N, CA and C atoms as an extended XYZ file, in Angstrom:
399
Properties=species:S:1:pos:R:3:atomname:S:1:resname:S:1:resid:I:1 pbc="F F F"
N        37.575       61.525      124.257 N   MET     1
C        37.641       61.235      122.776 CA  MET     1
C        38.460       60.225      122.210 C   MET     1
N        39.703       60.607      122.924 N   PHE     2
C        40.793       59.574      122.722 CA  PHE     2
C        40.636       57.606      122.639 C   PHE     2
N        39.566       57.894      123.637 N   LYS     3
C        39.328       56.224      123.917 CA  LYS     3
C        38.385       55.535      122.908 C   LYS     3
N        37.308       56.542      122.235 N   ILE     4
C        36.432       56.192      121.252 CA  ILE     4
C        37.353       55.794      119.754 C   ILE     4
N        38.117       56.394      119.574 N   ILE     5
C        38.927       56.569      118.663 CA  ILE     5
C        39.848       55.095      118.504 C   ILE     5
N        40.072       55.141      120.167 N   PHE     6
C        41.188       53.496      119.898 CA  PHE     6
C        40.267       52.349      120.044 C   PHE     6
N        39.154       52.226      120.558 N   LEU     7
C        38.046       51.442      120.188 CA  LEU     7
C        37.943       51.111      118.604 C   LEU     7
N        37.968       52.233      117.799 N   ILE     8
C        37.230       52.013      116.726 CA  ILE     8
C        38.399       51.628      115.469 C   ILE     8
N        39.877       51.954      115.993 N   ILE     9
C        40.846       51.586      115.525 CA  ILE     9
C        40.941       49.800      115.852 C   ILE     9
N        40.726       49.540      116.822 N   PHE    10
C        40.532       47.965      117.586 CA  PHE    10
C        39.330       47.327      116.632 C   PHE    10
N        38.500       48.199      115.982 N   LEU    11
C        37.561       46.915      115.557 CA  LEU    11
C        38.014       47.079      114.203 C   LEU    11
N        38.328       48.125      113.708 N   GLY    12
C        39.405       47.989      112.085 CA  GLY    12
C        39.867       46.994      111.829 C   GLY    12
N        40.988       47.118      113.263 N   LEU    13
C        41.779       45.908      113.449 CA  LEU    13
C        41.485       44.223      113.449 C   LEU    13
N        40.102       44.173      114.174 N   MET    14
C        39.522       42.934      114.308 CA  MET    14
C        39.091       42.775      112.727 C   MET    14
N        38.599       44.010      111.836 N   TYR    15
C        38.014       43.019      110.889 CA  TYR    15
C        38.992       43.069      109.928 C   TYR    15
N        39.871       43.375      110.049 N   VAL    16
C        41.363       43.430      109.124 CA  VAL    16
C        41.289       41.672      109.117 C   VAL    16
N        41.850       41.366      110.711 N   LEU    17
C        42.212       39.782      111.158 CA  LEU    17
C        41.216       38.973      110.348 C   LEU    17
N        39.801       39.023      110.373 N   LEU    18
C        38.757       38.430      110.119 CA  LEU    18
C        38.278       38.540      108.769 C   LEU    18
N        38.859       39.125      108.299 N   ARG    19
C        38.353       39.379      106.568 CA  ARG    19
C        38.522       38.420      105.609 C   ARG    19
N        39.331       37.111      105.994 N   ASN    20
C        39.417       35.724      105.237 CA  ASN    20
C        38.314       34.822      105.872 C   ASN    20
N        37.787       35.080      107.058 N   GLU    21
C        36.899       33.926      107.723 CA  GLU    21
C        35.867       33.971      107.213 C   GLU    21
N        35.016       32.700      107.523 N   ARG    22
C        33.461       32.643      107.345 CA  ARG    22
C        32.657       33.616      107.635 C   ARG    22
N        31.404       34.007      106.955 N   ASN    23
C        30.801       35.066      107.032 CA  ASN    23
C        30.546       35.293      108.419 C   ASN    23
N        30.093       34.143      109.274 N   SER    24
C        29.544       33.859      110.412 CA  SER    24
C        30.129       34.130      111.749 C   SER    24
N        31.694       33.998      111.437 N   ILE    25
C        32.584       33.850      112.256 CA  ILE    25
C        33.089       35.265      112.275 C   ILE    25
N        33.272       36.328      111.350 N   LYS    26
C        33.252       37.224      110.847 CA  LYS    26
C        32.204       38.235      111.429 C   LYS    26
N        31.013       38.000      111.508 N   PHE    27
C        30.304       38.864      111.787 CA  PHE    27
C        29.917       38.901      113.384 C   PHE    27
N        29.737       37.275      114.041 N   THR    28
C        29.728       37.427      115.209 CA  THR    28
C        31.015       38.140      115.881 C   THR    28
N        32.213       38.331      115.623 N   PHE    29
C        33.164       38.915      116.716 CA  PHE    29
C        32.947       40.251      116.238 C   PHE    29
N        32.370       40.593      114.908 N   LEU    30
C        32.356       42.234      114.707 CA  LEU    30
C        31.514       42.711      115.506 C   LEU    30
N        30.328       41.756      116.087 N   ILE    31
C        29.045       42.838      115.928 CA  ILE    31
C        29.074       42.256      117.707 C   ILE    31
N        29.638       41.258      118.523 N   TYR    32
C        30.151       41.138      119.568 CA  TYR    32
C        31.084       42.203      120.275 C   TYR    32
N        32.487       42.651      119.693 N   PHE    33
C        32.938       43.486      120.079 CA  PHE    33
C        32.373       45.328      120.029 C   PHE    33
N        31.610       45.231      118.842 N   SER    34
C        31.118       46.478      118.752 CA  SER    34
C        29.941       46.702      119.686 C   SER    34
N        29.307       45.783      120.102 N   LEU    35
C        28.261       45.741      121.004 CA  LEU    35
C        29.085       46.186      122.308 C   LEU    35
N        30.193       45.474      122.573 N   LEU    36
C        31.040       45.792      123.990 CA  LEU    36
C        31.505       47.111      123.801 C   LEU    36
N        32.086       47.119      122.974 N   SER    37
C        32.800       48.937      122.998 CA  SER    37
C        31.598       49.848      123.418 C   SER    37
N        30.158       49.565      122.711 N   ILE    38
C        29.329       50.635      122.926 CA  ILE    38
C        28.939       50.922      124.538 C   ILE    38
N        28.490       49.340      124.873 N   VAL    39
C        28.444       49.479      125.988 CA  VAL    39
C        29.250       50.121      126.934 C   VAL    39
N        30.616       49.652      126.621 N   PHE    40
C        31.584       50.040      127.746 CA  PHE    40
C        31.645       51.553      127.668 C   PHE    40
N        31.546       51.974      126.754 N   ILE    41
C        32.303       53.533      126.527 CA  ILE    41
C        30.842       54.726      127.061 C   ILE    41
N        29.542       53.618      127.460 N   ILE    42
C        28.279       54.460      127.760 CA  ILE    42
C        28.304       54.345      129.125 C   ILE    42
N        28.774       53.110      129.696 N   GLY    43
C        29.234       52.913      131.257 CA  GLY    43
C        30.258       53.922      131.909 C   GLY    43
N        31.541       53.934      131.033 N   LEU    44
C        32.372       54.995      131.360 CA  LEU    44
C        31.959       56.271      131.543 C   LEU    44
N        31.143       56.523      130.669 N   ASN    45
C        30.675       57.968      130.652 CA  ASN    45
C        29.525       58.158      131.772 C   ASN    45
N        28.890       57.348      131.896 N   TYR    46
C        27.786       57.352      132.903 CA  TYR    46
C        28.179       57.031      134.013 C   TYR    46
N        29.704       56.409      134.581 N   ILE    47
C        30.377       56.475      135.627 CA  ILE    47
C        30.912       57.544      135.990 C   ILE    47
N        31.521       58.153      135.089 N   SER    48
C        32.369       59.546      134.730 CA  SER    48
C        31.126       60.609      135.599 C   SER    48
N        29.865       60.858      134.853 N   SER    49
C        29.295       61.755      135.269 CA  SER    49
C        28.195       61.648      136.370 C   SER    49
N        28.145       60.288      137.051 N   THR    50
C        27.719       60.295      138.180 CA  THR    50
C        28.376       60.124      139.729 C   THR    50
N        29.517       60.075      139.475 N   TYR    51
C        30.531       60.128      140.665 CA  TYR    51
C        31.351       61.541      140.364 C   TYR    51
N        30.933       62.389      139.203 N   GLN    52
C        31.760       63.711      139.024 CA  GLN    52
C        32.976       63.618      139.242 C   GLN    52
N        33.553       62.523      138.283 N   LEU    53
C        35.037       62.223      138.039 CA  LEU    53
C        36.001       63.512      137.692 C   LEU    53
N        35.500       64.088      136.718 N   SER    54
C        36.270       64.689      136.313 CA  SER    54
C        36.609       66.145      137.242 C   SER    54
N        35.591       66.662      138.083 N   HIS    55
C        35.910       67.312      138.961 CA  HIS    55
C        35.055       67.386      140.607 C   HIS    55
N        35.679       67.147      141.515 N   ASP    56
C        35.198       67.310      142.339 CA  ASP    56
C        34.619       65.614      142.731 C   ASP    56
N        35.050       64.679      142.940 N   PRO    57
C        34.759       63.247      143.210 CA  PRO    57
C        33.785       63.171      144.238 C   PRO    57
N        33.080       62.129      143.761 N   ILE    58
C        32.241       60.990      145.164 CA  ILE    58
C        32.980       60.389      145.475 C   ILE    58
N        32.909       59.952      146.837 N   ASP    59
C        33.428       58.754      147.321 CA  ASP    59
C        33.057       57.290      146.653 C   ASP    59
N        33.898       56.722      145.985 N   GLY    60
C        33.777       55.580      145.616 CA  GLY    60
C        33.639       55.327      143.795 C   GLY    60
N        33.611       56.556      143.782 N   GLY    61
C        33.224       56.701      141.923 CA  GLY    61
C        34.325       56.170      141.465 C   GLY    61
N        36.055       56.116      141.781 N   PHE    62
C        37.211       55.754      141.223 CA  PHE    62
C        36.932       54.061      141.208 C   PHE    62
N        36.611       53.547      142.549 N   ASP    63
C        36.161       52.111      142.611 CA  ASP    63
C        35.800       51.376      141.506 C   ASP    63
N        34.483       52.376      141.499 N   LYS    64
C        33.183       51.550      140.219 CA  LYS    64
C        33.947       51.908      139.001 C   LYS    64
N        34.882       52.754      138.825 N   LYS    65
C        35.331       52.746      137.539 CA  LYS    65
C        36.364       51.922      137.000 C   LYS    65
N        36.896       51.540      138.296 N   PHE    66
C        38.000       50.117      137.799 CA  PHE    66
C        37.538       49.046      138.036 C   PHE    66
N        36.309       49.093      138.743 N   ASP    67
C        35.585       47.590      138.778 CA  ASP    67
C        35.156       47.420      137.162 C   ASP    67
N        34.449       48.602      136.796 N   TRP    68
C        33.742       48.762      135.373 CA  TRP    68
C        34.769       48.510      134.497 C   TRP    68
N        36.194       48.921      134.099 N   VAL    69
C        36.898       49.136      133.502 CA  VAL    69
C        37.928       47.365      133.366 C   VAL    69
N        37.857       46.795      134.850 N   TYR    70
C        38.556       45.555      134.922 CA  TYR    70
C        37.571       44.445      134.523 C   TYR    70
N        36.521       44.586      134.338 N   VAL    71
C        35.521       43.257      134.053 CA  VAL    71
C        35.281       43.620      132.592 C   VAL    71
N        35.489       44.484      131.880 N   PHE    72
C        35.780       44.654      130.330 CA  PHE    72
C        37.081       44.422      129.664 C   PHE    72
N        38.041       44.390      130.924 N   LEU    73
C        39.052       43.711      130.229 CA  LEU    73
C        38.894       42.471      129.876 C   LEU    73
N        38.696       41.875      130.798 N   TYR    74
C        38.331       39.920      130.578 CA  TYR    74
C        37.385       40.133      129.672 C   TYR    74
N        36.376       40.570      129.150 N   LEU    75
C        35.512       40.510      128.198 CA  LEU    75
C        35.932       41.163      126.645 C   LEU    75
N        37.027       41.715      126.710 N   TYR    76
C        37.711       42.405      125.395 CA  TYR    76
C        38.606       41.092      125.220 C   TYR    76
N        39.704       40.776      126.137 N   PHE    77
C        40.712       39.950      125.920 CA  PHE    77
C        40.447       38.508      126.044 C   PHE    77
N        39.803       37.815      126.690 N   ILE    78
C        39.476       36.164      126.385 CA  ILE    78
C        39.154       35.940      124.764 C   ILE    78
N        37.926       36.675      124.330 N   PRO    79
C        37.759       36.497      122.995 CA  PRO    79
C        38.943       36.747      121.941 C   PRO    79
N        39.773       37.951      122.241 N   LEU    80
C        40.785       37.987      121.593 CA  LEU    80
C        41.881       36.951      121.469 C   LEU    80
N        42.085       36.401      122.537 N   PHE    81
C        43.082       35.919      122.396 CA  PHE    81
C        43.010       34.100      122.119 C   PHE    81
N        41.467       33.867      122.341 N   ILE    82
C        41.141       32.943      121.371 CA  ILE    82
C        41.307       32.742      120.175 C   ILE    82
N        40.750       34.169      119.384 N   LEU    83
C        40.740       33.964      118.097 CA  LEU    83
C        42.245       34.478      117.538 C   LEU    83
N        43.235       35.154      118.527 N   LEU    84
C        44.684       34.739      117.916 CA  LEU    84
C        45.367       33.871      117.995 C   LEU    84
N        45.070       32.785      119.252 N   GLY    85
C        45.448       31.587      119.149 CA  GLY    85
C        44.712       30.856      117.966 C   GLY    85
N        43.448       30.869      117.627 N   TYR    86
C        43.220       30.195      116.411 CA  TYR    86
C        43.539       30.596      115.050 C   TYR    86
N        43.916       31.951      114.658 N   LYS    87
C        44.411       32.459      113.592 CA  LYS    87
C        45.805       31.790      113.518 C   LYS    87
N        46.679       31.842      114.772 N   LEU    88
C        48.088       31.400      114.609 CA  LEU    88
C        48.361       29.913      114.501 C   LEU    88
N        46.986       29.301      115.053 N   PHE    89
C        47.091       27.818      114.873 CA  PHE    89
C        47.004       27.354      113.404 C   PHE    89
N        46.032       28.201      112.953 N   LYS    90
C        46.135       27.929      111.588 CA  LYS    90
C        46.909       28.415      110.377 C   LYS    90
N        47.505       29.739      110.775 N   PHE    91
C        48.867       29.896      110.055 CA  PHE    91
C        49.807       29.020      110.115 C   PHE    91
N        50.331       28.327      111.411 N   THR    92
C        51.527       27.553      111.568 CA  THR    92
C        51.162       26.074      110.646 C   THR    92
N        49.865       25.552      110.723 N   ASN    93
C        49.699       24.430      110.120 CA  ASN    93
C        49.683       24.634      108.493 C   ASN    93
N        49.184       26.066      108.485 N   LYS    94
C        49.481       26.157      106.828 CA  LYS    94
C        50.568       26.576      105.966 C   LYS    94
N        51.471       27.105      106.887 N   VAL    95
C        52.936       27.311      106.395 CA  VAL    95
C        53.731       26.486      106.541 C   VAL    95
N        54.147       25.955      107.768 N   PHE    96
C        54.869       24.871      108.026 CA  PHE    96
C        54.238       23.359      108.114 C   PHE    96
N        55.588       22.469      107.309 N   GLU    97
C        55.023       21.310      106.625 CA  GLU    97
C        55.826       20.181      107.732 C   GLU    97
N        56.947       20.474      108.379 N   SER    98
C        57.765       19.303      109.705 CA  SER    98
C        56.745       19.940      110.733 C   SER    98
N        56.707       18.358      111.261 N   ILE    99
C        55.748       18.532      112.538 CA  ILE    99
C        56.696       18.964      113.653 C   ILE    99
N        57.948       18.963      113.607 N   TRP   100
C        58.914       19.756      114.611 CA  TRP   100
C        58.911       21.224      114.710 C   TRP   100
N        58.317       21.562      113.376 N   ALA   101
C        58.888       23.227      112.835 CA  ALA   101
C        57.025       23.374      113.436 C   ALA   101
N        56.259       22.661      113.110 N   LYS   102
C        54.814       23.584      113.970 CA  LYS   102
C        55.047       23.142      115.403 C   LYS   102
N        55.498       22.136      116.150 N   ILE   103
C        55.587       22.229      117.639 CA  ILE   103
C        56.259       23.457      117.998 C   ILE   103
N        57.618       23.491      117.362 N   MET   104
C        58.383       24.774      117.578 CA  MET   104
C        57.752       25.969      117.449 C   MET   104
N        57.047       26.500      116.627 N   MET   105
C        56.164       27.409      116.148 CA  MET   105
C        55.182       27.677      117.103 C   MET   105
N        54.194       26.740      117.353 N   SER   106
C        53.302       26.715      118.566 CA  SER   106
C        53.784       27.233      119.855 C   SER   106
N        54.856       26.547      120.190 N   ILE   107
C        55.659       26.903      121.561 CA  ILE   107
C        56.057       28.619      121.252 C   ILE   107
N        56.582       28.660      120.545 N   LEU   108
C        56.880       30.362      120.040 CA  LEU   108
C        55.655       31.417      120.482 C   LEU   108
N        54.358       30.910      119.756 N   TRP   109
C        53.368       31.518      119.849 CA  TRP   109
C        52.541       31.790      120.925 C   TRP   109
N        52.777       30.722      121.494 N   LEU   110
C        52.212       30.256      122.815 CA  LEU   110
C        53.373       31.377      123.897 C   LEU   110
N        54.249       31.462      123.659 N   VAL   111
C        55.017       32.389      124.689 CA  VAL   111
C        55.332       33.724      124.073 C   VAL   111
N        55.140       34.091      123.030 N   LEU   112
C        54.658       35.451      122.710 CA  LEU   112
C        53.093       35.673      122.919 C   LEU   112
N        52.045       34.769      123.078 N   LEU   113
C        50.498       35.232      123.378 CA  LEU   113
C        50.734       35.570      124.843 C   LEU   113
N        51.388       34.762      125.875 N   ALA   114
C        51.687       34.943      127.162 CA  ALA   114
C        52.183       35.882      127.615 C   ALA   114
N        53.427       36.611      126.722 N   GLY   115
C        54.102       37.634      126.994 CA  GLY   115
C        53.043       38.967      126.742 C   GLY   115
N        52.255       38.748      125.784 N   ILE   116
C        51.357       39.894      125.254 CA  ILE   116
C        50.231       39.841      126.628 C   ILE   116
N        49.806       38.623      126.689 N   GLY   117
C        48.644       39.011      127.708 CA  GLY   117
C        48.865       39.309      128.741 C   GLY   117
N        50.536       39.548      129.294 N   PHE   118
C        51.080       39.700      130.627 CA  PHE   118
C        50.713       41.588      130.426 C   PHE   118
N        51.251       42.158      129.532 N   VAL   119
C        51.442       43.383      129.490 CA  VAL   119
C        50.038       44.145      128.993 C   VAL   119
N        49.253       43.626      128.090 N   LEU   120
C        48.109       44.404      127.578 CA  LEU   120
C        46.906       44.383      128.515 C   LEU   120
N        46.770       43.805      129.407 N   PRO   121
C        46.154       44.385      130.695 CA  PRO   121
C        46.481       46.003      131.524 C   PRO   121
N        47.722       45.770      131.769 N   PHE   122
C        48.082       46.766      131.858 CA  PHE   122
C        48.388       47.994      131.147 C   PHE   122
N        48.280       47.877      129.589 N   ILE   123
C        47.802       49.216      129.353 CA  ILE   123
C        46.438       49.273      128.724 C   ILE   123
N        45.640       48.395      128.956 N   PHE   124
C        44.440       48.704      128.609 CA  PHE   124
C        43.809       49.177      130.162 C   PHE   124
N        43.936       48.727      131.321 N   ILE   125
C        43.653       49.761      132.311 CA  ILE   125
C        44.188       51.136      132.306 C   ILE   125
N        45.921       51.265      131.956 N   LEU   126
C        46.349       52.547      131.959 CA  LEU   126
C        45.693       53.670      130.551 C   LEU   126
N        44.913       53.127      129.751 N   MET   127
C        44.567       53.651      128.983 CA  MET   127
C        42.720       54.297      129.214 C   MET   127
N        42.302       53.404      129.909 N   PHE   128
C        40.940       53.656      130.067 CA  PHE   128
C        40.347       53.901      131.405 C   PHE   128
N        41.420       53.267      132.640 N   TYR   129
C        41.488       54.257      133.798 CA  TYR   129
C        42.112       55.042      134.156 C   TYR   129
N        43.284       55.109      133.581 N   GLY   130
C        44.154       56.282      134.012 CA  GLY   130
C        45.116       56.162      135.158 C   GLY   130
N        45.364       57.159      136.087 N   PHE   131
C        46.313       57.252      136.804 CA  PHE   131
C        45.849       57.474      137.967 C   PHE   131
N        44.119       57.611      137.968 N   ALA   132
C        43.324       57.885      139.233 CA  ALA   132
C        43.961       57.282      140.428 C   ALA   132
N        43.323       57.362      141.531 N   PRO   133
C        43.851       56.879      142.743 CA  PRO   133
C        42.916       55.937      143.156 C   PRO   133
């Protein structure tokens, strides 16, 4: 249940992030992430029930679940980072007038995105895969 709530919060944050964009961009990203979330949760439930991961797990079940989570990690985060990079670049160009300020802020955003890109996969795997063997 926690996983579904987290994905609903994620979709809400995507809506807030995209509210000032063109409708075509907004609906493309929202439909993509919504369908991705539905397929992801259905796949997690299928793997958990097929391999009996809750009790008396069948061999190979945790490997399948990890592979499933790992693939969806990239399906979520590559478009997310493209979107965040676009929004931050757009924000930087709109707010700052000096070319040096734009360059420095762009470097700051790249470092920040790199840090987030390093930490977020661990959090994603921990949330959806857990501490399984």
